[in-house]
Each structure stands twice: as structure tokens, then as C-alpha cells.
TIVEXKOL-10885 format. One record per residue: x, y, z of N, C-alpha, C in turn. Coordinates in nm, 4 decimals. Example, Ala and Ser with C-alpha at 12.3 -4.5 7.8 and 13.67 -1.06 7.14 Angstrom:
BEGIN
[[1.3190,-0.5690,0.7800],[1.2300,-0.4500,0.7800],[1.3200,-0.3300,0.7800]]
[[1.2850,-0.2250,0.7080],[1.3670,-0.1060,0.7140],[1.2900,0.0030,0.7870]]
//
This chain:
BEGIN
[[2.4462,0.8596,0.5189],[2.4289,1.0052,0.4588],[2.5206,1.0102,0.3430]]
[[2.5027,1.0845,0.2508],[2.5081,1.1081,0.1188],[2.6374,1.2315,0.0912]]
[[2.6847,1.1657,-0.0036],[2.8453,1.2917,-0.0340],[2.7645,1.4563,-0.0824]]
[[2.8096,1.5247,-0.1002],[2.7638,1.6516,-0.0747],[2.9025,1.7992,-0.2351]]
[[2.8282,1.7766,-0.2805],[2.8845,1.8873,-0.3821],[2.8519,2.0468,-0.3453]]
[[2.9844,2.1139,-0.3386],[2.9370,2.2736,-0.3096],[3.0107,2.3193,-0.4394]]
[[2.9417,2.4056,-0.4402],[2.9916,2.5150,-0.5631],[3.0303,2.6149,-0.4536]]
[[3.1432,2.6984,-0.4579],[3.1751,2.8579,-0.4373],[3.1306,2.9537,-0.5604]]
[[3.0017,3.0079,-0.5342],[3.0226,3.1263,-0.6320],[2.9962,3.0903,-0.7889]]
[[2.9210,3.0003,-0.8739],[2.9875,2.9550,-0.9540],[2.9365,3.0487,-1.0269]]
[[3.0120,3.0436,-1.1757],[2.9359,3.1390,-1.2964],[2.8469,3.0462,-1.3922]]
[[2.9472,3.0104,-1.4386],[2.9056,2.9403,-1.5817],[2.7336,2.8125,-1.5418]]
[[2.5619,2.8463,-1.6008],[2.5039,2.8140,-1.5880],[2.4687,2.6331,-1.6309]]
[[2.5212,2.6500,-1.7721],[2.5493,2.4995,-1.7974],[2.6222,2.3542,-1.7272]]
[[2.7571,2.4521,-1.6455],[2.8080,2.3372,-1.5574],[2.7860,2.3388,-1.3864]]
[[2.6962,2.4298,-1.3991],[2.5990,2.3665,-1.2357],[2.4626,2.2626,-1.2709]]
[[2.4473,2.3055,-1.3774],[2.3548,2.2170,-1.4296],[2.4186,2.0862,-1.4779]]
[[2.5374,2.0611,-1.4858],[2.5895,1.9061,-1.5238],[2.5882,1.8544,-1.4358]]
[[2.6720,1.9794,-1.3232],[2.6835,1.9053,-1.1535],[2.5415,1.8910,-1.0858]]
[[2.4483,1.9206,-1.1318],[2.2935,1.9006,-1.0774],[2.2627,1.7018,-1.1774]]
[[2.2763,1.7136,-1.2737],[2.2457,1.5767,-1.2981],[2.3552,1.4505,-1.2284]]
[[2.4856,1.4913,-1.2317],[2.6029,1.4395,-1.1658],[2.5225,1.3413,-1.0637]]
[[2.4577,1.4569,-0.9583],[2.3982,1.4637,-0.8104],[2.2828,1.3711,-0.8335]]
[[2.2055,1.4023,-0.9122],[2.0883,1.3227,-0.9306],[2.0526,1.1878,-0.9453]]
[[2.1971,1.1595,-1.0672],[2.2020,1.0482,-1.1007],[2.2619,0.9787,-0.9530]]
[[2.3355,1.0169,-0.8433],[2.3961,1.0020,-0.7370],[2.3500,1.0101,-0.5728]]
[[2.2632,1.0540,-0.5773],[2.1930,1.1089,-0.4787],[2.2673,1.1685,-0.4034]]
[[2.3636,1.2958,-0.4382],[2.4878,1.3584,-0.3900],[2.3861,1.4980,-0.3306]]
[[2.3560,1.5757,-0.2241],[2.3374,1.7298,-0.2323],[2.4516,1.7855,-0.3194]]
[[2.3398,1.9144,-0.3315],[2.4271,1.9905,-0.4418],[2.3749,2.0973,-0.3481]]
[[2.5169,2.2201,-0.2776],[2.5500,2.3263,-0.1986],[2.5792,2.4156,-0.3026]]
[[2.4393,2.5409,-0.2721],[2.4893,2.6415,-0.3926],[2.5416,2.7574,-0.3503]]
[[2.6830,2.8312,-0.3067],[2.6917,2.9131,-0.2089],[2.7051,3.0601,-0.2906]]
[[2.6320,3.1623,-0.3038],[2.5935,3.2885,-0.3533],[2.6814,3.3872,-0.2758]]
[[2.7064,3.4731,-0.4073],[2.5812,3.5216,-0.5915],[2.6624,3.3431,-0.6299]]
[[2.5742,3.4044,-0.7152],[2.5791,3.3250,-0.8248],[2.6540,3.3399,-0.9569]]
[[2.6999,3.3801,-1.0464],[2.7115,3.3912,-1.2185],[2.5243,3.4146,-1.2666]]
[[2.4205,3.3542,-1.2083],[2.3862,3.3521,-1.3045],[2.2218,3.3129,-1.2412]]
[[2.1431,3.2840,-1.2649],[1.9786,3.3713,-1.2077],[1.9549,3.1964,-1.2783]]
[[1.8999,3.1070,-1.1048],[1.8300,2.9384,-1.1029],[1.7094,2.9810,-1.1999]]
[[1.6596,3.0976,-1.2971],[1.5776,3.0669,-1.3948],[1.6218,3.0096,-1.5006]]
[[1.7427,3.0670,-1.5347],[1.8029,3.0391,-1.6145],[1.8424,2.9191,-1.6961]]
[[1.7470,2.9256,-1.8735],[1.7444,2.8662,-1.9600],[1.9123,2.7489,-1.9776]]
[[1.9965,2.7656,-1.9580],[2.0897,2.7127,-2.0087],[2.1484,2.6194,-1.8463]]
[[2.0982,2.6445,-1.7456],[2.1087,2.6506,-1.6110],[1.9969,2.5069,-1.6434]]
[[1.8800,2.4854,-1.6749],[1.7996,2.3891,-1.6912],[1.7840,2.3112,-1.7732]]
[[1.7945,2.3666,-1.9031],[1.8441,2.2460,-2.0153],[1.9664,2.1385,-2.0063]]
[[2.0508,2.2119,-1.9148],[2.2082,2.0967,-1.8342],[2.1646,2.0133,-1.7774]]
[[2.1114,2.1113,-1.6737],[2.0343,1.9906,-1.6219],[1.8968,1.8654,-1.6061]]
[[1.8228,1.8881,-1.7449],[1.7662,1.7590,-1.7943],[1.6278,1.8157,-1.7524]]
[[1.5601,1.7257,-1.6741],[1.4512,1.7325,-1.6376],[1.4561,1.6655,-1.4933]]
[[1.6022,1.6361,-1.4556],[1.6238,1.6080,-1.3362],[1.6513,1.6985,-1.2110]]
[[1.6207,1.8333,-1.2325],[1.6393,1.9091,-1.0854],[1.5083,1.8415,-1.0486]]
[[1.4518,1.8012,-1.0273],[1.3391,1.7533,-0.9286],[1.4095,1.6157,-0.8513]]
[[1.4585,1.5740,-0.8781],[1.5809,1.4637,-0.8180],[1.6734,1.5107,-0.7351]]
[[1.6946,1.6780,-0.7378],[1.8563,1.6786,-0.6741],[1.7981,1.7565,-0.5199]]
[[1.8941,1.7257,-0.4146],[1.8401,1.7535,-0.2810],[1.9604,1.9373,-0.3488]]
[[1.8703,2.0739,-0.3475],[2.0064,2.1168,-0.3613],[1.9197,2.2347,-0.2297]]
[[2.0365,2.2442,-0.1914],[2.0407,2.3893,-0.0678],[2.1386,2.5347,-0.0910]]
[[2.1112,2.5966,-0.0815],[2.0369,2.7871,-0.0956],[2.2291,2.8450,0.0220]]
[[2.2809,2.8563,-0.0133],[2.4114,2.9305,0.0757],[2.4010,3.1105,0.1029]]
[[2.3855,3.1628,0.1157],[2.4407,3.3294,0.1533],[2.5579,3.3689,0.1325]]
[[2.6493,3.2677,0.1760],[2.7955,3.2931,0.2288],[2.8467,3.1469,0.3092]]
[[3.0065,3.1340,0.2547],[3.0666,3.0487,0.3256],[3.0003,3.0222,0.4428]]
[[3.0273,3.1972,0.5400],[3.0325,3.0678,0.6783],[2.9003,3.0766,0.7016]]
[[2.7429,3.1141,0.6523],[2.6212,3.0605,0.6381],[2.6580,2.8956,0.6084]]
[[2.7161,2.8715,0.4950],[2.6998,2.7905,0.4746],[2.7766,2.6684,0.5964]]
[[2.8701,2.6663,0.5851],[2.9795,2.6261,0.7319],[2.8403,2.5766,0.9162]]
[[2.8157,2.6752,0.9110],[2.7507,2.7175,1.0062],[2.6079,2.6054,1.0169]]
[[2.5586,2.6299,0.8670],[2.3756,2.5129,0.8409],[2.4536,2.3941,0.8924]]
[[2.5594,2.3459,0.8273],[2.6140,2.2268,0.8748],[2.6996,2.1294,0.9854]]
[[2.6694,2.2106,1.0639],[2.6843,2.2361,1.1740],[2.7912,2.1361,1.2791]]
[[2.7877,2.0961,1.4032],[2.9797,2.0310,1.4383],[2.9998,1.8798,1.3852]]
[[2.8312,1.7904,1.3337],[2.8512,1.6602,1.3169],[2.9006,1.6613,1.1463]]
[[2.8988,1.7715,1.0804],[2.9591,1.7643,0.9524],[3.0945,1.6624,0.8495]]
[[3.0889,1.6649,0.7892],[3.1799,1.5671,0.7323],[3.3084,1.6298,0.7092]]
[[3.4099,1.5982,0.6350],[3.4965,1.6436,0.5931],[3.4861,1.6815,0.5490]]
[[3.5093,1.8602,0.4973],[3.5537,1.9466,0.3701],[3.6496,1.9358,0.2898]]
[[3.6560,1.8958,0.1489],[3.7771,1.8987,0.0966],[3.7426,1.9665,-0.0265]]
[[3.8218,2.0531,-0.0407],[3.8517,2.1412,-0.1516],[4.0012,2.0991,-0.2484]]
[[3.8720,2.1675,-0.3712],[3.9558,2.0947,-0.4986],[4.0258,2.2330,-0.5522]]
[[4.1669,2.2388,-0.5558],[4.2081,2.3546,-0.6110],[4.3156,2.2875,-0.7058]]
[[4.3715,2.3873,-0.7789],[4.5116,2.3139,-0.9072],[4.6221,2.3013,-0.8278]]
[[4.6666,2.3172,-0.7204],[4.8237,2.3297,-0.6510],[4.7724,2.2368,-0.5654]]
[[4.6562,2.1924,-0.4853],[4.6364,2.1316,-0.3393],[4.7772,1.9681,-0.3425]]
[[4.8216,1.9950,-0.2491],[4.9561,1.9020,-0.2022],[4.8961,1.7354,-0.2396]]
[[4.7601,1.7199,-0.2220],[4.7381,1.6051,-0.2065],[4.6515,1.5522,-0.3648]]
[[4.6835,1.4869,-0.3683],[4.5584,1.4319,-0.4820],[4.4446,1.4289,-0.4504]]
[[4.3359,1.3418,-0.5506],[4.1791,1.3265,-0.4637],[4.2277,1.1811,-0.3907]]
[[4.3032,1.0990,-0.5640],[4.2944,0.9644,-0.4672],[4.4027,0.9557,-0.3197]]
[[4.4243,0.9776,-0.2675],[4.4382,0.9796,-0.1743],[4.3989,1.0791,-0.0288]]
[[4.3355,1.0627,-0.0364],[4.1856,1.1002,0.0493],[4.1492,0.9884,0.0909]]
[[4.0491,0.9221,0.2034],[3.9532,0.8291,0.2384],[3.8241,0.9003,0.2987]]
[[3.7263,0.8913,0.1666],[3.6471,0.9324,0.1945],[3.4956,0.8470,0.2501]]
[[3.4064,0.9702,0.3559],[3.3315,0.8751,0.4369],[3.1931,0.9388,0.3773]]
[[3.1110,0.8840,0.4528],[2.9652,0.9354,0.4326],[2.9599,1.0704,0.4497]]
[[2.9171,1.1965,0.3935],[2.8494,1.2812,0.4996],[2.9582,1.3800,0.3944]]
[[3.0898,1.3294,0.3621],[3.1924,1.4313,0.3578],[3.1374,1.5597,0.2628]]
[[3.2467,1.6857,0.1832],[3.1508,1.8212,0.1107],[3.3054,1.7872,-0.0216]]
[[3.2822,1.7993,-0.1034],[3.3814,1.8647,-0.2261],[3.3623,1.9734,-0.2966]]
[[3.4536,2.0683,-0.2562],[3.4319,2.1718,-0.2417],[3.5206,2.2618,-0.3564]]
[[3.4451,2.3092,-0.4992],[3.4560,2.3653,-0.5926],[3.4441,2.5467,-0.5919]]
[[3.5479,2.5825,-0.6468],[3.5318,2.7158,-0.6849],[3.4954,2.8099,-0.8481]]
[[3.4959,2.9178,-0.7900],[3.4226,2.9868,-0.9564],[3.5475,2.9243,-1.0920]]
[[3.4766,2.9107,-1.1861],[3.5573,2.8685,-1.3271],[3.6579,2.9293,-1.3693]]
[[3.6689,3.0973,-1.3399],[3.7515,3.2060,-1.3672],[3.8702,3.1297,-1.2287]]
[[3.8204,3.1763,-1.1713],[3.9338,3.2183,-1.0111],[3.9590,3.0921,-0.8977]]
[[3.8582,3.0128,-0.9457],[3.9025,2.8958,-0.8071],[3.8107,2.9746,-0.6975]]
[[3.8818,2.9122,-0.5926],[3.8547,2.9197,-0.4940],[3.8563,3.0457,-0.4028]]
[[3.8704,3.1115,-0.2930],[3.9219,3.2349,-0.2177],[4.0587,3.1624,-0.1675]]
[[4.1679,3.2819,-0.1763],[4.3329,3.2322,-0.1207],[4.2306,3.1866,0.0865]]
[[4.1840,3.2713,0.1091],[4.1648,3.2661,0.3296],[4.1298,3.1225,0.3376]]
[[3.9959,3.1029,0.2013],[3.9509,2.9442,0.1960],[4.0610,2.8248,0.2159]]
[[4.1044,2.8620,0.1249],[4.2324,2.6971,0.0960],[4.3769,2.7132,0.1706]]
[[4.3763,2.8998,0.1993],[4.4854,2.8458,0.3125],[4.4761,2.8130,0.4328]]
[[4.3199,2.8292,0.5163],[4.2539,2.7992,0.5826],[4.2114,2.6422,0.6238]]
[[4.2352,2.5476,0.4974],[4.1694,2.4665,0.4990],[4.2560,2.3645,0.4362]]
[[4.4422,2.4293,0.3791],[4.5463,2.3702,0.3320],[4.5547,2.2158,0.3488]]
[[4.4948,2.1988,0.4308],[4.5262,2.0140,0.4477],[4.4586,1.9513,0.3863]]
[[4.2943,2.0031,0.3836],[4.2103,1.9128,0.3381],[4.2143,1.9572,0.1498]]
[[4.3040,2.0357,0.1147],[4.2996,2.0824,-0.0202],[4.3652,1.9370,-0.0967]]
[[4.2862,1.9486,-0.2480],[4.3246,1.8770,-0.3111],[4.2929,1.8663,-0.4668]]
[[4.4042,1.7538,-0.5009],[4.3612,1.8005,-0.6513],[4.3822,1.6809,-0.7727]]
[[4.3228,1.7445,-0.8810],[4.3249,1.6036,-1.0190],[4.4375,1.6335,-1.0388]]
[[4.5839,1.5598,-1.1297],[4.6939,1.5341,-1.1719],[4.6123,1.6159,-1.3443]]
[[4.7434,1.6789,-1.3673],[4.6993,1.7343,-1.4901],[4.8202,1.7448,-1.5810]]
[[4.8435,1.7653,-1.7258],[4.9563,1.7084,-1.8088],[5.0178,1.8913,-1.7853]]
[[4.9759,1.9916,-1.7152],[5.0122,2.1222,-1.7610],[4.9699,2.2149,-1.8425]]
[[4.8664,2.1806,-1.9629],[4.8832,2.1898,-2.1003],[4.7162,2.2833,-2.0934]]
[[4.7173,2.2575,-1.9861],[4.5752,2.3612,-1.9352],[4.5599,2.4188,-1.7963]]
[[4.4886,2.5123,-1.7642],[4.5396,2.5446,-1.6564],[4.4017,2.4868,-1.5378]]
[[4.3108,2.4511,-1.5495],[4.2057,2.3033,-1.5114],[4.1632,2.2528,-1.6269]]
[[4.0684,2.1362,-1.5792],[3.9664,2.0658,-1.5737],[3.8326,2.1781,-1.5377]]
[[3.7532,2.1213,-1.7064],[3.6520,2.1996,-1.6424],[3.5741,2.1376,-1.4886]]
[[3.4812,2.2509,-1.5194],[3.4518,2.2122,-1.3743],[3.3624,2.1485,-1.3266]]
[[3.2546,2.0794,-1.3809],[3.1538,1.9602,-1.3866],[3.2346,1.8295,-1.4263]]
[[3.3824,1.8678,-1.4468],[3.4632,1.7543,-1.4069],[3.4727,1.7003,-1.3764]]
[[3.5390,1.8084,-1.3249],[3.5805,1.8072,-1.1422],[3.4779,1.7393,-1.0691]]
[[3.4319,1.7928,-1.0976],[3.2725,1.7673,-0.9866],[3.2770,1.5583,-0.9707]]
[[3.2519,1.5448,-1.1667],[3.2409,1.4376,-1.1457],[3.3249,1.3471,-1.1187]]
[[3.4841,1.3660,-1.1669],[3.5147,1.2862,-1.1006],[3.5919,1.2548,-0.9592]]
[[3.5522,1.3641,-0.9082],[3.6128,1.3460,-0.7278],[3.5174,1.2117,-0.7237]]
[[3.3429,1.3711,-0.6857],[3.2547,1.3050,-0.6781],[3.2643,1.0737,-0.6158]]
[[3.2531,1.0317,-0.8155],[3.3024,0.9012,-0.8132],[3.3620,0.8375,-0.7192]]
[[3.4921,0.8926,-0.7674],[3.5850,0.8653,-0.6387],[3.5569,0.8049,-0.4697]]
[[3.5368,0.9492,-0.4825],[3.4249,0.9456,-0.3445],[3.3442,0.8136,-0.3370]]
[[3.1783,0.7865,-0.4256],[3.1792,0.6787,-0.4127],[3.2304,0.5788,-0.4547]]
[[3.3459,0.5377,-0.5195],[3.3814,0.4012,-0.5494],[3.4314,0.3527,-0.4335]]
[[3.5161,0.4759,-0.3213],[3.5285,0.3854,-0.2344],[3.4261,0.3620,-0.1383]]
[[3.3238,0.4329,-0.1488],[3.2224,0.4110,-0.0403],[3.1355,0.3199,-0.0872]]
[[3.2065,0.2348,-0.1575],[3.1574,0.1050,-0.2566],[3.0208,0.1649,-0.3565]]
[[2.9930,0.2197,-0.3853],[2.8905,0.3192,-0.4977],[2.7088,0.2434,-0.4109]]
[[2.7207,0.2949,-0.2435],[2.6297,0.2973,-0.2054],[2.4980,0.3532,-0.2506]]
[[2.3580,0.2824,-0.2642],[2.1861,0.2773,-0.3075],[2.2454,0.2988,-0.4697]]
[[2.4313,0.2437,-0.5475],[2.3438,0.2610,-0.6974],[2.3725,0.1127,-0.7761]]
[[2.2978,0.1802,-0.8576],[2.2980,-0.0225,-0.9371],[2.4268,-0.0317,-1.0999]]
//
């Protein structure tokens, strides 16, 4: 099973396009939780994803609840990436089928989600000079750590 990148209500099409390109390069599935801050026909979204959209397994969900329901009982672990997470992203043991969940570029994930899943909230260490790392960079950092732990399955 692949790893999954989940974007909760993303706002910036170029970030989503860049993340889609990372998913195409790695075989990760991309889940988009609506509402989106852009149209999926957006030229910036298409440009950032280049001509790789055909290679991305994209799943659309009406809400976080719909997303959870669609994954079912046997879903992998949900890891929520937030600046205040108590665990580093390198402190978790990723398994096939796990989900890396990122929030809006402006506000992050809703507090009710991160409170409910507090033990599964992870962070990327930063100097404090900025509020956060760019969303597409966060996705790539955590995705590639998960793939490294799994031995880069099906990647050359």
C-alpha cells in the first residue's frame, strides 16, 4: 500500500500542484478535502503539477468526516503535521498505508482535529525565524522520511 498525502482545505494552487508532482514521483496517493481555495481547473495548479496529473491518484472528499469514512476500519495511521506537535516527524515509525495530513497554508489544521489526534500530531523542527515551512516543502519532507523508513518501495 502507498503512503497518502492529505490536504485539508488547501488554498494555494501552486502548493497543491507541487505536492501532486511529488505524489506522481513517489506513487503516494493525494487526498483533497474540500472546500478548496481554488478551482481544479486553475492554470497555476496545472502548471505546478506540469504534465504529471495523469500519474497521480487523486481522491476528493467533501469533509474530513467523509475522508475518514471513505478510508474505512483498516486505514493506516493518520499523522497530522503542525508547528506545535510534540513529536518530530522522525520520531514516528511510518508504515505502508499511513496518511500525512496537512492543513491550510494560512491557519493550519482545525484545532478540533489536532486536539482529537494530539498523539498523532508531528512537527518539523524550525529555528523560529518563520511561522512555518511552505506546505509543499512540508509534504515532501515528511513523505520522503516515510519512504526512507519503508526502504523506498518501488522507487529507483
